[in-house]
C-alpha positions as CSV (number, residue, x, y, z in Angstrom):
1,M,17.3,-12.0,37.6
2,Q,17.5,-8.4,37.0
3,T,16.6,-7.1,33.6
4,K,18.6,-4.0,32.4
5,I,17.8,-1.9,29.2
6,F,21.0,-0.2,27.8
7,Y,21.3,1.8,24.6
8,I,23.5,0.2,22.0
9,D,27.3,1.2,22.6
10,E,30.5,-0.5,23.0
11,N,29.8,-1.3,26.7
12,S,26.2,-2.9,26.1
13,L,27.6,-4.8,22.9
14,E,30.6,-6.3,25.0
15,L,27.9,-7.3,27.7
16,S,25.5,-8.7,25.0
17,K,28.5,-10.9,23.6
18,Q,29.4,-12.3,26.8
19,I,25.8,-13.2,27.7
20,I,25.4,-15.0,24.3
21,L,28.7,-16.8,24.7
22,D,27.6,-17.9,28.4
23,G,24.6,-19.4,26.8
24,G,22.0,-16.6,27.6
25,A,19.4,-14.6,25.7
26,V,19.5,-11.0,24.7
27,A,16.6,-8.9,23.5
28,F,17.7,-6.6,20.3
29,P,16.1,-4.4,18.0
30,T,15.2,-5.1,14.2
31,E,13.2,-2.9,11.8
32,T,10.2,-5.1,12.2
33,V,10.1,-6.2,16.0
34,Y,12.5,-6.9,18.8
35,G,13.9,-10.2,18.8
36,L,15.0,-12.6,21.7
37,G,18.1,-13.8,20.6
38,A,20.6,-16.8,21.7
39,N,23.4,-18.6,20.0
40,A,22.0,-20.6,17.2
41,F,24.8,-23.5,17.7
42,D,23.9,-23.9,21.4
43,T,21.0,-26.3,22.0
44,A,20.5,-25.5,25.6
45,A,20.5,-21.7,24.7
46,V,17.9,-22.3,21.9
47,E,15.7,-24.4,24.1
48,N,15.9,-21.6,26.8
49,I,14.3,-19.3,24.4
50,F,11.2,-21.4,24.1
51,K,11.0,-21.7,27.9
52,I,11.4,-18.0,28.4
53,K,8.6,-17.3,25.9
54,G,6.2,-20.2,26.6
55,R,6.5,-21.0,23.0
56,P,5.5,-24.4,21.5
57,N,8.4,-26.5,20.5
58,D,7.0,-27.2,17.1
59,N,7.2,-23.5,16.2
60,P,10.6,-23.0,14.3
61,L,12.8,-20.0,14.9
62,I,14.5,-17.7,12.4
63,V,18.2,-17.4,12.4
64,H,19.7,-13.7,12.1
65,V,22.9,-13.0,10.8
66,H,25.0,-9.7,9.7
67,S,25.3,-8.5,6.1
68,D,28.7,-9.9,5.8
69,Y,28.0,-13.3,7.2
70,D,28.7,-16.4,4.8
71,I,25.4,-18.3,5.0
72,S,27.0,-21.1,2.8
73,T,28.3,-22.3,6.0
74,L,24.7,-22.8,7.3
75,V,22.5,-23.8,4.2
76,E,23.0,-26.3,1.4
77,Y,22.2,-24.2,-1.8
78,V,21.1,-20.8,-2.7
79,P,19.0,-20.9,-5.6
80,D,19.6,-18.2,-8.4
81,Y,16.3,-16.5,-7.8
82,A,17.3,-16.3,-4.1
83,I,20.4,-14.4,-5.0
84,K,18.4,-11.8,-7.0
85,L,16.1,-11.4,-4.1
86,K,18.9,-10.9,-1.6
87,K,20.3,-8.1,-4.0
88,A,17.0,-6.4,-4.2
89,F,15.6,-6.8,-0.5
90,L,18.7,-7.5,1.8
91,P,19.4,-6.4,4.3
92,G,15.7,-6.1,5.1
93,P,12.4,-7.5,6.3
94,L,12.7,-10.8,4.3
95,T,13.4,-14.2,5.7
96,M,14.6,-16.9,3.4
97,V,14.1,-20.6,4.1
98,Y,16.8,-22.9,2.7
99,K,17.8,-26.6,3.0
100,S,19.9,-26.7,6.1
101,K,23.5,-28.2,6.5
102,G,22.4,-29.1,9.9
103,N,25.4,-27.2,11.7
104,V,23.1,-25.2,13.8
105,S,21.2,-26.6,16.7
106,K,18.2,-28.9,15.6
107,A,16.1,-27.0,18.1
108,V,16.2,-24.0,15.9
109,S,14.2,-25.6,13.2
110,C,12.3,-27.9,15.4
111,G,13.5,-31.0,13.7
112,L,12.8,-29.8,10.1
113,D,15.6,-30.1,7.5
114,T,15.3,-26.6,6.6
115,L,16.7,-23.3,8.1
116,A,15.1,-19.8,8.0
117,V,17.7,-17.0,7.6
118,R,17.2,-13.3,8.0
119,I,19.7,-10.3,7.7
120,P,17.8,-7.3,9.5
121,A,18.5,-3.8,8.2
122,H,18.3,-2.2,11.6
123,E,21.7,-0.6,12.4
124,G,21.6,-1.6,15.9
125,A,20.9,-5.2,14.9
126,Q,23.8,-5.1,12.5
127,K,26.0,-3.9,15.1
128,F,24.9,-6.6,17.8
129,L,25.2,-9.4,15.2
130,K,28.6,-8.2,13.9
131,Y,29.9,-7.8,17.5
132,V,28.8,-11.2,18.5
133,G,29.9,-12.9,15.3
134,L,27.6,-15.8,15.6
135,P,24.2,-16.7,13.9
136,I,21.5,-15.6,16.6
137,A,18.4,-17.8,16.8
138,A,15.6,-15.3,17.7
139,P,11.7,-15.1,17.8
140,S,9.9,-12.0,18.9
141,A,10.9,-10.8,22.3
142,N,7.5,-11.3,24.0
143,I,5.5,-13.9,26.0
144,S,4.1,-16.3,23.4
145,K,0.8,-15.2,21.9
146,H,0.9,-11.7,23.3
147,V,1.5,-8.7,21.0
148,S,4.7,-8.6,19.5
149,P,7.1,-5.8,20.9
150,V,8.1,-2.9,18.9
151,T,9.9,-0.7,21.8
152,A,12.3,-1.8,24.6
153,E,9.7,-1.0,27.1
154,H,7.2,-3.5,25.4
155,V,9.9,-6.1,25.9
156,Y,10.6,-5.2,29.5
157,S,6.8,-5.4,30.4
158,D,6.6,-9.0,29.0
159,L,10.3,-10.2,30.0
160,D,11.3,-8.4,33.1
161,G,13.2,-10.7,35.4
162,K,13.3,-13.3,32.6
163,I,16.4,-12.1,30.4
164,P,19.4,-10.1,31.8
165,L,19.6,-7.5,29.0
166,I,17.5,-5.6,26.4
167,L,19.4,-3.6,23.8
168,D,17.5,-0.5,23.2
169,G,17.3,0.5,19.5
170,G,14.3,2.8,19.6
171,K,10.9,2.1,18.1
172,C,10.8,-0.3,15.4
173,C,9.8,1.3,12.0
174,G,8.3,-1.8,10.1
175,G,6.0,-2.9,12.8
176,I,5.2,-6.5,11.6
177,E,7.4,-9.5,11.4
178,S,9.3,-10.2,8.2
179,T,8.0,-11.9,5.2
180,V,9.0,-15.4,5.3
181,L,10.0,-17.1,1.8
182,D,10.4,-20.8,1.2
183,C,13.4,-21.0,-1.3
184,T,13.8,-24.7,-1.3
185,G,11.7,-25.2,-4.5
186,E,11.8,-24.1,-8.2
187,I,9.9,-21.0,-7.5
188,P,9.8,-19.0,-4.1
189,V,6.6,-19.4,-1.9
190,V,5.4,-16.9,0.8
191,L,5.1,-18.8,4.1
192,R,4.2,-15.7,6.0
193,S,3.3,-12.3,4.4
194,G,5.0,-9.2,5.6
195,L,6.6,-5.9,4.4
196,V,8.2,-7.5,1.3
197,T,5.2,-8.4,-0.5
198,R,4.3,-11.3,-2.9
199,E,3.7,-8.8,-5.8
200,M,7.3,-7.2,-5.0
201,I,9.0,-10.7,-5.1
202,A,7.3,-11.7,-8.4
203,Q,8.3,-8.3,-10.0
204,I,12.1,-9.4,-9.4
205,V,11.9,-13.0,-10.0
206,G,8.7,-13.5,-12.2
207,Q,6.8,-16.1,-10.2
208,C,5.8,-16.3,-6.3
209,D,3.3,-18.5,-4.8
210,Q,1.4,-18.2,-1.5
211,Y,1.4,-21.1,0.9
212,V,-1.7,-22.0,2.9
213,L,-1.2,-24.4,6.1
214,K,-3.3,-27.5,6.0
215,D,-4.9,-29.0,8.9
216,G,-2.7,-31.3,10.9
217,E,0.4,-30.1,9.0
218,R,3.7,-29.1,10.8
219,A,4.5,-25.4,10.6
220,R,7.3,-24.5,8.0
221,S,7.7,-21.1,9.4
222,P,7.2,-19.0,12.5
223,G,3.5,-17.4,12.9
224,M,1.8,-20.0,10.7
225,K,0.0,-22.1,13.2
226,Y,-0.9,-20.6,16.6
227,K,-2.8,-17.8,17.8
228,H,-0.5,-14.9,17.8
229,Y,-0.1,-11.1,18.6
230,S,-3.0,-11.1,20.9
231,P,-3.9,-8.2,23.5
232,R,-4.7,-9.0,27.1
233,C,-8.3,-8.1,26.7
234,A,-11.2,-9.4,24.7
235,T,-11.2,-9.0,20.8
236,M,-13.6,-8.9,18.0
237,L,-13.0,-8.8,14.4
238,Y,-15.0,-7.6,11.4
239,R,-14.4,-7.2,7.7
240,F,-14.6,-3.7,6.1
241,D,-18.0,-4.5,4.7
242,G,-19.2,-5.4,8.1
243,R,-18.0,-2.3,9.7
244,E,-21.8,-1.0,10.5
245,D,-22.2,-4.4,12.5
246,A,-18.8,-3.4,14.2
247,V,-20.2,0.1,15.2
248,K,-23.7,-1.5,16.5
249,Q,-21.5,-4.1,18.6
250,Y,-19.4,-1.1,19.9
251,N,-22.5,1.0,20.9
252,K,-23.9,-2.1,22.6
253,S,-20.9,-2.8,24.5
254,I,-20.6,0.8,25.7
255,A,-24.2,0.8,26.7
256,D,-23.5,-2.5,28.8
257,G,-20.7,-0.7,30.6
258,V,-17.9,-2.4,28.6
259,K,-14.9,-0.1,27.8
260,A,-14.8,-0.7,24.1
261,Y,-12.5,0.8,21.3
262,I,-12.5,0.2,17.6
263,L,-9.2,-0.4,16.0
264,C,-9.2,0.7,12.4
265,D,-7.4,2.7,9.6
266,D,-7.9,6.4,9.1
267,K,-10.4,5.9,6.1
268,T,-12.4,3.6,8.3
269,A,-12.5,6.1,11.2
270,K,-13.9,8.6,9.0
271,L,-16.6,6.4,7.9
272,I,-17.9,5.4,11.2
273,N,-19.4,7.2,14.2
274,A,-17.4,6.2,17.4
275,E,-15.7,8.0,20.0
276,N,-13.0,5.6,21.2
277,I,-10.9,4.9,18.1
278,L,-7.3,3.3,18.0
279,N,-6.4,4.8,14.7
280,L,-3.7,2.9,12.7
281,G,-2.9,5.7,10.2
282,T,-3.5,6.2,6.5
283,T,-0.9,4.7,4.5
284,E,0.0,0.8,4.2
285,E,3.3,1.6,5.9
286,Q,1.8,3.5,8.8
287,I,-0.8,0.8,9.3
288,A,1.7,-1.9,9.5
289,S,4.1,0.2,11.7
290,N,1.4,1.2,14.1
291,L,-0.5,-2.1,14.6
292,Y,1.3,-3.7,17.4
293,L,1.7,-0.1,19.0
294,K,-2.0,0.4,19.1
295,L,-2.9,-3.2,20.3
296,R,-0.5,-2.5,23.2
297,E,-1.9,0.9,23.9
298,G,-5.4,-0.6,23.4
299,E,-5.0,-3.3,26.1
300,K,-4.2,-0.7,28.7
301,V,-7.5,1.1,28.2
302,A,-9.9,-1.3,26.6
303,Q,-11.9,-4.3,27.9
304,L,-12.6,-4.9,24.3
305,I,-10.9,-4.2,21.1
306,I,-13.2,-4.3,18.0
307,A,-10.9,-4.6,15.0
308,I,-12.0,-3.8,11.4
309,I,-10.0,-5.1,8.6
310,P,-9.0,-2.3,6.1
311,E,-10.6,-2.4,2.7
312,K,-7.4,-2.8,0.9
313,Q,-6.1,-6.3,1.8
314,D,-3.3,-6.9,-0.8
315,G,0.3,-6.0,-0.9
316,V,1.6,-5.0,2.6
317,M,-1.9,-5.1,3.9
318,A,-2.0,-8.8,3.4
319,G,0.4,-9.1,6.2
320,V,-1.6,-6.7,8.3
321,V,-4.8,-8.8,7.7
322,N,-2.8,-12.0,8.7
323,R,-1.7,-10.4,12.0
324,L,-5.1,-9.2,12.9
325,T,-6.9,-12.5,12.1
326,K,-4.3,-14.3,14.3
327,A,-4.6,-11.7,17.1
328,C,-8.3,-11.9,17.2
329,K,-8.6,-15.7,16.8
330,N,-10.7,-17.6,19.2
């Protein structure tokens, strides 16, 4: 199979629609990362996504819809607090989990009775979703466990020959995947942290809990259970207060002839003495936006990436810490 990259226009949208209707998969941009999409009603098409990625079949997918799509055809009930959150944050990097009506393929939710729904803010994603006119089941458009893609070129490097089309919408500005929020209970519960923070949600609706996956429990959201976001080189992870130990490890690795790089934010970079730095930037938004970009850059030049968790770990940084921890998980 030949994989083509096209900018988003009438011709590429028509091609993408035909591929989707024929049961195929298309990579498309969102404001967070690139997604690998297929018709959520088509079980064979959804199952093919898992095969293309090498994704475990107990790791549920998110359904993407355009801003005018009537989600009442897909989910049982939207609580009042979810309506408030939709008005505040959507379209945007927030996925909301509801009780499913069971109209989409059971393969999307891996047998769970819930459905995760997202309305991306990216203009190209909206054009694609409106043109196709179907709910699109989509995980990130990369090989399972590898660093999520934030450019069309990242998708191509992972999926060349595996899919027919990549819609190129430029670099994703958000950088980390959407927040996933369980909206099936009396108050919302964050299943996966992201750019819409627990604090932001609580500010709108008063309360918001954070869920922690227990050992042996089935994942209720993508990104909860398995190692993810990992570069194709060795990794080590240090806390901010362990940065001196990280520098010692870096110096030892360099002395041993290992091409080591330190991945950290700008504040940490100024506090340590190391030549090879993958600098994530200064603000929370910059750090989130640059995380996967720098991990992908790092795997091309480094044999070892030594990541240092930023000092600030709440808000948007909770999502960054989550991704770093999973990226460097043994």
